[in-house]
C-alpha positions in Angstrom: 87.2 91.4 118.8 85.8 94.3 120.8 88.8 94.2 123.2 91.1 94.4 120.2 89.2 97.3 118.7 89.2 99.2 122.0 93.0 98.9 122.2 93.4 99.9 118.5 91.3 103.0 117.8 93.2 104.0 114.7 92.9 100.7 112.9 90.7 100.4 109.8 90.5 98.9 106.4 92.1 101.1 103.7 90.6 101.0 100.3 93.1 101.7 97.5 92.1 102.7 94.0 93.2 100.2 91.4 92.6 99.8 87.7 91.9 96.1 87.9 88.5 94.9 89.2 89.6 91.4 90.2 87.2 89.4 92.3 88.8 86.9 94.7 87.7 85.0 97.8 89.7 83.0 100.4 87.8 80.2 102.3 88.8 78.2 105.3 87.4 76.0 108.0 88.6 74.6 111.3 87.6 70.9 111.4 85.7 70.1 114.5 86.9 73.3 116.2 84.1 73.5 118.8 84.9 71.5 121.9 81.2 71.5 122.9 79.6 70.1 119.8 82.5 69.4 117.4 81.0 71.7 114.7 83.5 73.3 112.4 83.7 77.1 111.8 83.7 78.3 108.2 85.1 81.6 107.1 85.6 83.6 103.9 86.8 87.0 102.9 86.1 88.5 99.5 88.3 91.1 97.7 87.3 93.4 94.9 90.2 95.1 93.1 92.5 93.9 95.9 90.4 95.6 98.6 88.6 93.6 101.3 84.9 94.1 100.9 83.2 91.2 102.8 84.2 88.7 105.4 82.3 86.3 107.6 82.9 83.5 110.1 80.1 81.2 111.1 79.7 77.9 112.9 78.5 75.2 110.4 75.0 73.8 110.9 76.0 70.2 111.0 79.0 68.2 112.3 81.4 67.5 109.4 82.6 63.9 109.0 85.9 64.9 107.5 88.1 68.0 107.1 87.4 67.9 103.4 83.7 68.1 104.1 84.1 71.1 106.4 86.4 72.9 103.9 84.0 72.1 101.1 81.1 73.8 103.0 83.4 76.9 103.4 84.0 76.8 99.6 80.3 76.8 99.0 79.8 79.8 101.3 82.6 81.7 99.6 81.1 80.8 96.2 77.8 82.3 97.2 79.5 85.5 98.3 81.3 85.8 95.0 78.0 85.3 93.1 76.3 88.0 95.4 79.2 90.4 94.6 78.8 89.7 90.8 75.0 90.5 91.1 75.8 93.8 92.9 78.3 94.8 90.3 75.9 94.0 87.5 73.2 96.1 89.2 75.7 99.0 89.2 76.3 98.4 85.5 79.9 97.3 86.0 80.9 94.5 83.6 83.6 92.0 84.3 84.9 89.4 82.0 86.7 86.3 83.1 86.4 83.9 86.0 86.3 84.9 89.7 89.1 83.3 91.8 88.4 81.3 94.9 91.4 80.1 97.1 91.2 77.1 99.4 94.0 75.4 101.4 92.5 71.9 101.2 93.4 69.9 98.1 90.7 67.3 98.8 88.0 69.9 98.8 89.3 71.2 95.5 89.4 67.7 94.0 85.8 67.1 95.1 84.8 70.3 93.3 86.5 69.3 90.1 85.5 65.6 90.2 82.2 65.0 88.3 81.9 61.4 89.7 79.7 61.1 92.8 81.5 59.1 95.6 79.9 57.6 98.6 82.0 59.7 100.9 80.7 62.9 99.4 77.0 62.2 99.6 76.7 64.4 102.7 77.7 67.4 100.7 76.1 66.4 97.4 74.0 69.6 97.0 77.0 71.9 97.6 79.0 69.7 95.2 76.5 70.1 92.4 76.2 73.9 93.1 79.9 74.4 92.9 80.4 72.1 89.9 77.8 74.2 88.0 79.6 77.5 88.9 83.1 76.1 87.9 82.0 76.1 84.3 83.7 79.4 83.4 82.4 81.5 86.3 84.7 80.6 89.2 88.2 79.2 89.3 89.2 77.4 92.4 92.9 77.4 93.2 95.1 76.0 96.0 96.7 78.4 98.4 99.2 77.2 101.1 98.1 77.3 104.7 100.8 79.9 105.3 99.2 82.2 102.8 95.6 81.6 103.9 94.1 85.0 104.9 90.9 83.5 106.3 92.8 81.8 109.2 92.1 84.8 111.4 88.4 84.2 111.1 88.5 80.5 112.0 91.5 79.9 114.2 93.4 81.4 117.1 96.7 82.9 115.8 99.9 84.0 117.4 100.7 87.7 117.4 103.2 87.7 114.5 100.9 85.7 112.1 97.9 87.8 113.2 99.6 91.1 112.3 100.9 89.6 109.0 97.4 88.6 107.9 95.7 91.9 108.9 98.2 93.8 106.9 97.5 91.6 103.9 93.8 92.3 104.4 94.4 96.0 104.0 94.1 97.0 107.7 96.2 100.0 108.6 96.7 102.2 111.7 96.2 105.9 110.9 98.3 106.8 114.0 101.4 104.9 113.1 104.3 106.8 111.4 104.6 106.2 107.7 
């Protein structure tokens, strides 16, 4: 990251003024991405009014037993960040009606979030499942996003140059030195 920043001194995140105060988050995980200990990396990025406001990538604390489990842990982290953003906005006396949107590219993780029945294969993520189930009741809406449109890939996976530049432009990153 530091090597990239050194070679791109004019890059930064541009915040645009919008009338809508939509709150959205994208979550992703790379299943068993670490060669050393096979722990997955989770990542999320949160948008407020279409502007990137928070992002994070972190190695998970435990080894996931399935890709759905690692993605579901990422969904839980993204949910926590959306709730934190909601609290900040309430402290600033900014009211928002309607659910916040969370996007995930793993249909199994979305199904686990919406399924109220406890399965044996989800017992390892039971606490996260109950936490997310509680927040889905009118507060957060989880939707599927295709892997090609997943903005969080740059936080969890190595990308080729073309895809990397496509994603950073969608995140709002612009070069102040480039011609308009």
